[in-house]
C-alpha positions as CSV (number, residue, x, y, z in Angstrom):
1,M,-7.4,-1.5,25.6
2,S,-4.3,0.8,26.3
3,D,-3.9,2.9,29.6
4,L,-4.8,5.7,27.3
5,F,-8.5,4.7,27.4
6,Q,-8.5,4.2,31.1
7,D,-12.0,5.9,32.6
8,Y,-13.1,6.2,28.8
9,S,-16.4,4.4,29.2
10,E,-17.3,6.2,32.5
11,A,-16.7,9.4,30.7
12,A,-18.6,8.4,27.7
13,G,-21.5,7.0,29.6
14,R,-21.8,10.6,31.2
15,T,-22.5,12.3,28.2
16,G,-25.4,10.1,27.0
17,A,-24.2,10.2,23.7
18,Y,-23.6,7.7,21.1
19,D,-20.0,6.5,20.7
20,E,-18.6,5.9,17.3
21,M,-15.8,3.8,18.5
22,F,-17.3,1.8,21.5
23,A,-20.5,0.1,22.1
24,P,-21.7,0.1,25.8
25,G,-18.9,-1.8,27.7
26,Q,-16.0,-0.3,25.9
27,Q,-16.0,-2.9,23.4
28,A,-14.6,-1.8,19.9
29,R,-17.4,-1.8,17.3
30,D,-16.3,-4.1,14.3
31,S,-15.5,-1.2,11.9
32,Y,-13.2,0.4,14.7
33,G,-11.2,-3.2,15.0
34,Q,-7.8,-2.1,13.4
35,V,-8.0,1.4,14.9
36,A,-8.5,0.0,18.2
37,E,-5.6,-2.5,18.0
38,A,-3.2,0.0,16.5
39,L,-3.8,2.4,19.5
40,R,-3.6,-0.4,22.2
41,K,0.1,-0.8,21.2
42,L,1.0,2.8,21.6
43,S,2.1,4.8,24.8
44,L,1.3,8.4,25.5
45,A,4.7,9.1,24.4
46,D,4.1,7.4,21.0
47,V,0.7,9.4,20.5
48,S,2.0,12.5,21.5
49,A,5.0,12.5,19.1
50,R,2.9,11.5,16.2
51,A,0.3,14.2,16.9
52,D,3.1,16.8,17.1
53,S,4.6,15.6,14.1
54,M,1.2,16.0,12.2
55,A,0.9,19.7,13.7
56,R,4.3,20.6,12.3
57,T,3.5,18.9,8.8
58,F,0.4,21.2,8.8
59,L,2.1,24.2,9.6
60,D,4.8,23.7,7.1
61,R,2.3,23.3,4.5
62,G,0.3,26.3,5.4
63,V,-2.6,24.1,6.7
64,T,-3.6,26.5,9.0
65,F,-6.7,28.5,10.4
66,D,-7.3,31.9,12.0
67,Y,-8.5,31.7,15.3
68,A,-9.2,34.8,17.6
69,G,-6.6,36.5,15.4
70,E,-3.8,33.7,15.6
71,E,-2.7,31.7,12.7
72,R,-2.4,28.2,14.1
73,P,-2.3,24.7,12.5
74,F,-5.7,23.3,12.0
75,P,-6.1,20.8,14.6
76,L,-6.3,17.2,13.5
77,D,-6.7,14.2,16.1
78,I,-5.0,10.9,15.6
79,V,-8.1,9.0,15.8
80,P,-10.1,9.0,12.6
81,R,-14.0,8.8,12.3
82,V,-14.8,5.5,10.9
83,I,-18.2,5.1,8.7
84,P,-19.1,1.4,7.7
85,A,-20.1,0.9,4.1
86,A,-23.6,0.4,4.9
87,E,-23.8,3.5,6.9
88,W,-22.3,5.5,4.2
89,D,-24.6,4.2,1.6
90,V,-27.8,5.9,3.3
91,L,-25.7,8.9,4.0
92,E,-24.6,9.3,0.1
93,R,-28.2,8.6,-0.9
94,G,-29.3,11.3,1.4
95,V,-27.3,14.1,0.5
96,A,-27.6,13.6,-3.1
97,Q,-31.5,13.7,-2.5
98,R,-31.5,16.9,-0.5
99,V,-29.0,18.5,-3.3
100,R,-31.2,17.8,-5.8
101,A,-34.2,19.1,-3.9
102,L,-32.2,22.3,-3.2
103,E,-31.3,22.8,-6.8
104,A,-35.0,22.4,-7.8
105,F,-36.1,24.8,-5.2
106,L,-33.8,27.5,-6.1
107,N,-34.7,27.3,-9.7
108,D,-38.3,27.7,-8.8
109,V,-37.8,30.6,-6.6
110,Y,-35.8,32.5,-8.8
111,D,-38.7,31.6,-11.5
112,K,-42.3,30.9,-10.9
113,M,-42.6,30.4,-7.3
114,T,-44.7,27.4,-8.0
115,V,-43.7,26.0,-4.6
116,V,-45.5,29.1,-3.2
117,S,-48.3,29.1,-5.3
118,D,-49.2,25.4,-4.5
119,G,-49.0,26.2,-0.7
120,V,-45.9,24.3,0.3
121,I,-44.1,27.4,1.5
122,P,-45.2,30.8,2.5
123,R,-44.1,33.7,0.2
124,Q,-43.1,35.7,2.9
125,L,-40.4,32.9,3.8
126,V,-38.5,33.3,0.9
127,T,-39.0,37.3,0.5
128,T,-37.9,37.9,4.1
129,S,-34.8,35.8,3.8
130,A,-31.7,38.1,4.1
131,H,-29.9,36.0,1.1
132,F,-33.0,36.0,-1.2
133,H,-31.6,38.3,-4.0
134,R,-34.1,40.0,-6.2
135,Q,-31.1,40.8,-8.6
136,V,-30.9,37.5,-10.0
137,H,-34.5,36.7,-10.2
138,G,-35.9,35.7,-13.5
139,F,-32.9,34.0,-15.3
140,E,-31.3,30.7,-15.5
141,P,-27.6,30.4,-14.8
142,A,-25.2,29.6,-17.7
143,G,-24.7,25.8,-17.4
144,G,-28.2,25.4,-15.7
145,V,-26.9,24.6,-12.4
146,R,-27.2,26.6,-9.4
147,V,-25.8,24.4,-6.4
148,H,-22.4,22.9,-8.1
149,I,-20.7,22.2,-4.7
150,S,-22.6,21.8,-1.5
151,G,-21.7,20.9,2.4
152,I,-24.6,19.2,4.2
153,D,-24.0,18.9,7.9
154,V,-25.2,16.0,9.6
155,V,-25.1,14.5,13.3
156,R,-25.7,11.4,14.8
157,D,-28.3,11.6,17.7
158,A,-28.1,9.5,21.1
159,A,-29.8,6.9,19.3
160,G,-27.4,6.2,16.7
161,T,-29.7,8.0,14.0
162,F,-28.1,10.4,11.6
163,R,-30.1,13.7,10.9
164,V,-29.1,16.6,8.8
165,L,-28.3,19.6,10.8
166,E,-28.1,22.4,8.5
167,D,-27.2,22.9,4.6
168,N,-24.4,24.7,3.0
169,V,-24.9,25.8,-0.8
170,R,-23.7,29.2,-0.6
171,V,-19.8,29.1,-0.3
172,P,-19.1,25.8,1.5
173,S,-15.5,25.4,2.8
174,G,-13.6,22.8,4.6
175,V,-12.9,20.0,1.7
176,S,-9.0,21.1,1.9
177,Y,-8.8,19.8,5.1
178,V,-10.5,16.4,4.1
179,L,-7.6,16.2,1.7
180,E,-4.8,17.3,3.8
181,N,-6.2,15.1,6.8
182,R,-6.0,12.0,4.8
183,R,-2.4,12.7,3.8
184,A,-1.4,13.3,7.1
185,M,-3.3,10.4,8.8
186,A,-1.6,7.9,6.1
187,K,1.7,8.6,7.9
188,G,-0.1,9.3,11.7
189,L,-1.6,5.9,12.0
190,P,-0.2,4.0,9.2
191,E,-0.5,0.6,11.2
192,A,-4.5,0.9,11.2
193,F,-4.7,2.7,7.6
194,G,-3.1,0.0,6.0
195,Q,-5.1,-2.8,7.1
196,Q,-8.3,-1.2,6.1
197,L,-10.4,-1.1,3.0
198,I,-10.7,2.9,2.9
199,R,-12.3,4.7,0.2
200,P,-10.1,7.6,-1.4
201,V,-10.8,11.2,-1.3
202,E,-8.2,12.3,-3.9
203,E,-10.8,12.3,-6.7
204,Y,-12.4,15.5,-5.6
205,P,-10.6,18.3,-7.6
206,R,-10.9,16.4,-10.7
207,R,-14.6,15.9,-10.0
208,L,-14.9,19.5,-9.1
209,L,-13.0,20.8,-12.3
210,S,-14.9,18.2,-14.4
211,A,-18.4,20.0,-13.1
212,L,-17.6,23.0,-13.5
213,R,-16.3,22.8,-17.2
214,K,-19.7,20.8,-17.9
215,T,-21.4,23.9,-16.7
216,A,-19.6,26.5,-18.7
217,P,-21.7,28.7,-21.0
218,A,-23.1,27.2,-23.9
219,G,-21.0,27.0,-27.3
220,V,-17.2,27.0,-25.2
221,D,-15.4,24.2,-26.3
222,D,-12.4,24.5,-23.9
223,P,-13.7,26.7,-21.1
224,T,-11.6,28.6,-18.7
225,V,-12.1,28.3,-15.0
226,V,-10.8,30.2,-12.2
227,V,-11.2,30.3,-8.6
228,L,-12.2,33.8,-7.1
229,T,-10.6,34.4,-3.5
230,P,-11.1,37.6,-1.2
231,G,-7.1,37.2,-0.8
232,V,-4.5,36.1,1.5
233,F,-6.2,37.8,4.6
234,N,-9.3,35.3,4.3
235,S,-9.2,32.4,6.9
236,A,-9.7,29.9,4.2
237,Y,-7.2,31.3,1.8
238,F,-5.0,28.2,2.3
239,E,-8.2,26.1,0.8
240,H,-8.4,28.6,-2.3
241,T,-4.8,28.2,-3.3
242,L,-4.8,24.5,-2.5
243,L,-7.9,23.7,-4.8
244,A,-6.7,25.9,-7.5
245,G,-3.4,24.4,-7.7
246,L,-4.9,20.7,-7.7
247,M,-7.2,21.8,-10.6
248,G,-4.5,23.5,-12.5
249,V,-6.3,26.5,-13.0
250,E,-5.7,30.2,-11.8
251,L,-6.5,31.8,-8.5
252,V,-7.6,35.5,-9.1
253,E,-8.7,38.3,-6.9
254,G,-11.5,40.7,-8.1
255,R,-9.0,43.4,-9.2
256,D,-7.7,40.6,-11.7
257,L,-10.8,40.7,-13.3
258,I,-12.6,42.9,-16.0
259,C,-16.2,42.8,-17.3
260,R,-16.7,44.1,-20.9
261,G,-19.6,43.3,-23.2
262,N,-21.1,41.0,-20.6
263,R,-17.9,39.2,-20.9
264,V,-15.4,38.3,-18.2
265,Y,-11.5,38.6,-18.6
266,M,-8.6,38.2,-16.6
267,R,-5.6,40.1,-16.8
268,T,-2.3,38.1,-17.7
269,T,1.2,38.3,-18.7
270,A,0.1,37.4,-22.2
271,G,-2.8,40.2,-22.3
272,E,-6.5,39.5,-21.4
273,Q,-8.0,36.0,-21.3
274,R,-11.8,35.3,-21.4
275,V,-12.9,33.6,-18.3
276,D,-15.9,31.3,-18.5
277,V,-16.4,29.8,-15.2
278,I,-15.8,31.7,-11.9
279,Y,-15.6,29.2,-8.9
280,K,-16.3,32.0,-6.5
281,R,-15.4,31.9,-2.6
282,I,-16.6,35.5,-1.7
283,D,-20.0,36.1,-0.2
284,D,-22.6,37.4,-2.7
285,D,-22.8,40.7,-1.1
286,F,-19.1,41.4,-2.0
287,L,-19.0,40.1,-5.5
288,D,-20.3,42.9,-7.5
289,P,-20.3,46.5,-6.3
290,L,-22.7,47.7,-9.0
291,Q,-25.6,45.3,-7.6
292,F,-24.6,44.7,-3.8
293,R,-22.2,46.6,-1.5
294,S,-20.9,49.7,-3.5
295,D,-18.0,49.6,-1.4
296,S,-16.6,46.4,-1.9
297,M,-13.3,46.3,-3.5
298,L,-13.1,42.2,-3.4
299,G,-15.3,41.5,-6.4
300,C,-15.6,43.0,-9.9
301,P,-18.2,45.5,-11.3
302,G,-20.3,43.8,-13.9
303,L,-20.3,40.3,-13.1
304,V,-23.9,39.6,-12.4
305,N,-25.0,41.3,-15.4
306,A,-22.3,39.0,-17.3
307,A,-23.8,36.0,-15.5
308,R,-27.7,37.3,-16.3
309,A,-26.5,37.6,-20.2
310,G,-25.2,33.9,-20.0
311,G,-21.5,35.2,-20.6
312,V,-20.0,33.5,-17.7
313,T,-20.9,30.4,-15.1
314,I,-20.7,31.6,-11.4
315,A,-20.4,28.5,-9.1
316,N,-22.1,28.7,-6.6
317,A,-24.7,30.6,-8.3
318,V,-25.6,34.0,-6.9
319,G,-28.4,34.1,-4.5
320,N,-28.1,30.4,-3.3
321,G,-28.1,31.8,0.3
322,V,-32.0,31.6,0.8
323,A,-31.4,27.7,0.5
324,D,-29.2,28.1,3.8
325,D,-31.5,29.9,5.5
326,K,-32.5,27.7,8.7
327,L,-36.1,28.6,8.6
328,V,-36.2,27.2,5.0
329,Y,-34.2,24.3,6.3
330,S,-37.2,23.2,8.4
331,Y,-39.2,23.1,5.3
332,V,-36.5,20.9,3.2
333,P,-38.4,17.4,4.0
334,D,-41.6,19.1,2.3
335,L,-39.4,20.2,-0.4
336,I,-38.1,16.9,-0.9
337,R,-41.8,15.4,-1.2
338,Y,-42.8,18.3,-3.4
339,Y,-40.2,18.2,-6.0
340,L,-38.9,14.5,-6.0
341,S,-42.0,12.6,-5.0
342,E,-39.7,10.9,-2.6
343,E,-39.5,10.7,1.4
344,P,-36.5,11.9,3.0
345,I,-33.8,9.6,3.4
346,I,-32.2,11.5,6.4
347,A,-34.6,13.3,8.5
348,N,-33.7,17.0,10.0
349,V,-33.4,17.7,13.7
350,D,-36.5,18.5,15.3
351,T,-37.2,22.4,14.8
352,Y,-39.6,25.0,16.3
353,R,-40.3,27.8,13.6
354,L,-40.4,30.8,16.0
355,E,-42.7,33.1,13.7
356,E,-45.3,30.6,14.6
357,K,-47.2,31.6,17.7
358,E,-47.5,28.2,19.4
359,A,-43.7,27.5,18.6
360,R,-42.7,30.6,19.9
361,E,-44.6,30.4,23.1
362,Y,-43.2,26.9,23.8
363,T,-39.5,28.2,23.2
364,L,-40.0,31.2,25.4
365,D,-41.2,29.0,28.3
366,N,-38.4,26.6,27.9
367,L,-35.3,28.4,26.6
368,A,-33.1,26.9,29.2
369,E,-33.7,23.7,27.6
370,L,-33.4,24.3,23.9
371,V,-30.8,25.3,21.3
372,V,-31.5,28.9,19.6
373,K,-30.0,29.9,16.3
374,P,-30.0,32.8,14.1
375,V,-31.5,31.7,10.7
376,D,-28.7,33.4,8.8
377,G,-25.8,32.7,11.2
378,S,-22.8,30.7,10.2
379,G,-19.7,29.3,12.2
380,G,-21.9,28.8,15.3
381,K,-22.1,32.6,15.7
382,G,-24.9,33.8,17.7
383,L,-25.8,30.3,18.8
384,V,-27.4,30.1,22.1
385,I,-27.3,26.8,24.0
386,G,-29.9,27.1,26.8
387,P,-28.5,24.9,29.5
388,D,-25.1,26.7,29.2
389,A,-26.3,30.3,29.0
390,S,-26.6,32.4,32.0
391,P,-29.9,34.2,33.2
392,D,-29.0,37.4,31.6
393,E,-28.0,35.7,28.3
394,L,-31.5,34.0,28.1
395,D,-33.2,37.0,29.1
396,A,-31.3,39.0,26.4
397,L,-32.0,36.3,24.0
398,R,-35.8,36.3,25.1
399,Q,-36.2,39.9,24.0
400,R,-34.4,39.5,20.6
401,I,-36.8,36.5,19.8
402,I,-39.8,38.9,20.7
403,A,-38.5,41.8,18.5
404,D,-37.7,39.5,15.4
405,P,-39.4,36.1,15.5
406,R,-38.5,35.4,11.8
407,G,-34.8,35.7,12.7
408,W,-34.4,32.6,14.8
409,I,-35.4,28.7,14.9
410,A,-35.1,26.6,18.2
411,Q,-34.1,23.0,18.6
412,P,-34.0,20.4,21.3
413,V,-30.3,20.0,22.9
414,L,-28.8,17.1,20.6
415,Q,-26.1,15.3,22.2
416,L,-23.9,14.8,19.3
417,S,-22.0,11.4,19.0
418,T,-18.5,11.2,20.3
419,V,-15.5,9.8,19.2
420,P,-12.2,9.2,21.4
421,T,-9.9,12.2,21.2
422,L,-6.7,12.9,22.6
423,A,-7.0,15.4,25.8
424,G,-3.8,15.9,27.9
425,D,-2.7,12.3,28.9
426,K,-5.4,10.0,27.7
427,F,-8.5,9.7,25.4
428,G,-11.8,11.4,26.2
429,P,-15.1,11.4,24.5
430,R,-15.6,14.5,22.2
431,H,-18.6,15.5,20.2
432,V,-18.4,15.3,16.4
433,D,-20.4,16.3,13.5
434,L,-20.0,15.5,9.7
435,R,-19.9,17.8,6.5
436,P,-20.1,15.5,3.5
437,F,-19.4,17.4,0.4
438,A,-21.1,16.8,-2.9
439,V,-20.6,18.2,-6.7
440,N,-23.3,18.8,-8.9
441,D,-22.6,18.6,-12.7
442,G,-26.2,19.1,-13.9
443,D,-26.7,15.4,-14.4
444,N,-25.4,13.5,-11.3
445,V,-24.5,14.5,-8.0
446,W,-21.4,12.7,-6.7
447,V,-20.6,12.7,-2.6
448,L,-17.1,12.7,-1.7
449,P,-16.7,9.6,0.5
450,G,-15.9,10.8,3.7
451,G,-16.1,14.3,4.1
452,L,-15.0,16.4,7.2
453,T,-15.8,15.3,10.6
454,R,-15.5,18.3,13.2
455,V,-14.5,17.9,16.9
456,A,-15.4,20.1,19.7
457,L,-12.0,19.8,21.6
458,K,-13.6,21.0,24.8
459,E,-14.9,18.6,27.1
460,G,-18.4,18.6,27.1
461,S,-18.9,21.2,24.4
462,L,-21.2,20.7,21.5
463,I,-19.9,23.7,19.3
464,V,-17.7,21.9,16.7
465,N,-17.0,25.0,14.3
466,S,-13.4,25.8,13.6
467,S,-14.0,29.4,14.2
468,Q,-15.0,28.7,17.6
469,G,-11.8,26.5,18.7
470,G,-12.9,23.1,17.0
471,G,-10.9,20.9,15.6
472,S,-11.1,17.8,12.9
473,K,-10.7,14.0,12.4
474,D,-9.8,12.3,9.2
475,T,-13.1,10.4,8.0
476,W,-12.6,6.7,6.8
477,V,-15.5,5.5,4.8
478,L,-14.8,1.7,4.5
479,A,-15.3,0.1,1.2
480,D,-17.7,-3.1,1.0
481,S,-15.4,-4.7,-1.8
482,P,-11.8,-5.1,-2.4
483,Q,-12.9,-4.1,-6.0
484,M,-13.7,-0.8,-5.3
485,P,-11.0,2.3,-5.4
486,V,-9.3,2.1,-2.0
487,E,-6.5,4.2,-0.5
488,T,-3.0,3.0,-0.6
489,V,-0.2,3.9,2.2
490,P,1.4,6.7,1.7
491,R,1.0,8.8,-1.1
492,Q,3.4,11.2,-2.5
493,S,2.8,14.9,-1.2
494,V,0.8,17.1,-3.8
495,T,2.7,19.9,-4.8
496,V,0.3,23.1,-5.4
497,R,1.1,24.9,-8.5
498,E,1.4,28.7,-7.8
499,R,-0.5,31.6,-9.8
500,V,2.2,33.0,-11.8
501,S,0.6,34.6,-15.0
502,V,-2.1,36.8,-13.6
503,W,-0.9,40.5,-14.1
504,P,-0.2,42.2,-10.9
505,V,-2.1,45.6,-10.6
506,E,0.0,48.2,-9.1
507,S,-1.5,49.1,-5.3
508,N,-0.3,50.3,-2.2
509,W,0.3,47.6,0.3
510,R,-1.8,49.1,2.9
511,D,-4.4,49.8,0.6
512,R,-4.4,46.0,-0.4
513,Q,-4.5,45.0,3.3
514,S,-7.6,47.1,3.8
515,E,-9.7,45.7,1.1
516,Q,-8.6,41.9,2.0
517,Q,-9.7,42.6,5.4
518,Q,-13.1,43.8,4.1
């Protein structure tokens, strides 16, 4: 191998993790053969130049992320994450199974709660969740689907086994980076890209639009779909604009919408136009000031009543956050057995429910050896990794657990799998996870072949979240047959259609900035 991999085997051995690219002894795994061969021929100057070029491309295209108040190119490493066809088949089936179970669970808890009456989960588990919204109890969403888009986070443990880390069925983000990473990698490492049968990702916008249109309210032959964004100050605004442009639909803010007679309309230069499907990228609490936060100016008054009356489809459905609760996550294997009469294809990470006395006592006695997470946390916020925490941090955590055991879960420290990542003048092992995205149209669950691989750029760190300084890798799912659709090198750049027809509402710039920051 190149000098860029000098000492890699030793560093990987110290992590105790499964390495995606190399087997013990630094022998490249079969799926990484072409990648290893391409990298072997590159010098540090070559790799650095290509990495800089990809970063400049991302900056030019606006592929950025807000980190610590600074807008920066979303970090993309030059070494892809490669998943063989047989392994992807298991992941694909496991993710789809999980989405079907969560869809059934949400339909149940917002209706008859048979899962409670049958003793599968306790009622208090649902009713005490911060994201269980009684405002939407008792009605079926227009189109009959609650989980249109999901991102199921999976990791590979030290034994090389995939496990589900958490579920995201509220407002899952990151798919734009999947699309842009692929475009960049086609030019960043074309030597390997052109020699592999890699399944494409560009079908996602078409699949998403089809699912949104299919779940429109009954009787609408040609539904109008919009993407609802909080605005330009949101850290994922690039994704909102990209998806709207690729689907060919309008990107709107709450002030562009009007609710009247349980119908939703958007202001356009040609007058008001009815909206049938809203792909919301706003948290539920800010969606409708009549139902949730009365001080929110990001949504539109009346949206929930319009959805309740069947006048509009909201994707994902309001109230889905109860399924994102990390305490509910610990019951998902039971939910799969209950609703689908199947065994889980992908296991959970072992999880301690701290509202249970025995689990709580064990956790309090072993805080320094566990990962403790808030049940309603996201983006790695509030997470405490025991071995990395100071005594003061552990004491403070202990008090928080005692005060609110329902608000926390604990898990063993997982040594997430590693992938070579450029660090200074050579490649080093860095921990990764994977977020496959699934689209549900009510009849089928389609899983995007690949998903977002997030990487912890700091040596030894297990926190891969972008909001905590993590980066990403392109995820190559290998086709098991030349007859399957595969990528070609390289594709033409995609032009994102700008929003031109939504009527501008007059407002002071400072007022608008305040609204968007909220």
